[in-house]
C-alpha positions as CSV (number, residue, x, y, z in Angstrom):
1,M,-7.9,33.2,-23.2
2,P,-10.4,32.0,-25.8
3,K,-11.8,28.7,-25.0
4,T,-11.5,26.1,-28.5
5,A,-10.6,22.6,-27.4
6,N,-13.3,20.5,-27.3
7,I,-13.5,17.4,-25.1
8,N,-15.5,14.2,-26.2
9,V,-16.4,12.0,-23.8
10,H,-19.4,8.9,-23.2
11,V,-20.8,8.5,-19.8
12,E,-23.7,6.3,-18.7
13,P,-26.9,8.4,-19.0
14,A,-27.7,7.6,-15.1
15,L,-24.4,9.2,-14.2
16,K,-24.7,12.0,-16.4
17,K,-28.1,13.5,-15.2
18,E,-26.8,12.7,-11.4
19,A,-24.1,14.8,-12.0
20,E,-26.2,17.5,-14.0
21,D,-28.3,17.8,-10.8
22,V,-25.2,18.2,-8.4
23,F,-24.5,21.0,-11.1
24,K,-27.7,22.5,-11.0
25,E,-27.2,22.7,-7.5
26,L,-24.0,24.5,-7.1
27,G,-24.9,27.0,-9.8
28,I,-23.1,25.6,-12.4
29,S,-23.1,24.3,-16.0
30,E,-20.8,21.3,-16.9
31,T,-18.6,23.3,-18.7
32,V,-17.8,25.1,-15.8
33,A,-17.2,21.4,-13.8
34,V,-14.8,20.6,-16.6
35,N,-13.2,23.2,-16.5
36,L,-13.0,23.2,-12.4
37,F,-11.4,19.7,-13.1
38,Y,-8.8,19.9,-15.5
39,R,-7.7,22.7,-13.3
40,Q,-7.3,21.1,-10.5
41,V,-5.6,18.4,-12.5
42,A,-3.2,20.7,-13.7
43,F,-2.6,22.7,-10.3
44,C,-2.0,18.8,-8.5
45,K,-0.1,17.6,-11.3
46,G,-2.4,14.4,-10.8
47,L,-5.8,13.1,-9.7
48,P,-6.9,16.0,-7.5
49,F,-8.4,13.0,-5.1
50,N,-7.2,9.4,-4.4
51,I,-8.3,6.2,-6.3
52,T,-7.7,3.1,-4.1
53,I,-8.5,-0.3,-4.4
54,S,-12.1,-1.2,-2.1
55,R,-11.3,-2.7,1.3
56,K,-12.5,-6.0,0.2
57,T,-11.0,-6.4,-2.6
58,A,-8.0,-5.4,-0.5
59,V,-9.0,-7.9,1.8
60,E,-9.8,-10.7,-0.4
61,T,-6.2,-10.3,-2.2
62,V,-4.5,-10.9,1.2
63,E,-6.6,-14.0,2.1
64,K,-5.9,-15.1,-1.4
65,T,-2.0,-14.8,-0.8
66,D,-2.4,-16.3,2.6
67,R,-3.6,-19.6,0.8
68,W,-1.1,-19.3,-2.1
69,D,-4.2,-19.7,-4.5
70,G,-3.1,-18.5,-7.5
71,L,0.6,-18.1,-6.6
72,T,3.8,-20.8,-7.5
73,G,7.0,-21.6,-5.8
74,I,10.5,-22.1,-7.3
75,D,13.0,-24.4,-6.4
76,H,15.6,-22.4,-8.3
77,M,16.9,-19.1,-9.8
78,D,17.1,-20.1,-13.2
79,D,13.4,-21.6,-13.1
80,L,12.3,-18.1,-12.2
81,L,14.6,-16.4,-14.8
82,K,12.5,-18.6,-17.3
83,D,9.5,-17.4,-16.1
84,L,10.5,-14.1,-15.9
85,D,11.9,-14.1,-19.5
86,L,15.1,-12.5,-17.8
87,E,17.2,-15.6,-18.3
88,K,19.0,-13.9,-21.8
89,E,19.5,-10.5,-20.0
90,M,21.7,-12.3,-17.2
């Protein structure tokens, strides 16, 4: 099948150079690398790698929650529904 679709992306110059060096070491072009990525996305029906929150961010979030930092309490369900703007639906 002829390749007729184009992709135009913006990448930081330093990142582009670093990736190009890896592609060169692997003996593949940027086009081959992008096609491999797209094939893996199609095959996996998602990204072919995990996206995670860093442990530091997760720990900071848990600690902040434990301190109730930025959290509010409610005294009545009506208050919660007002805050969530759901009172009209109930």
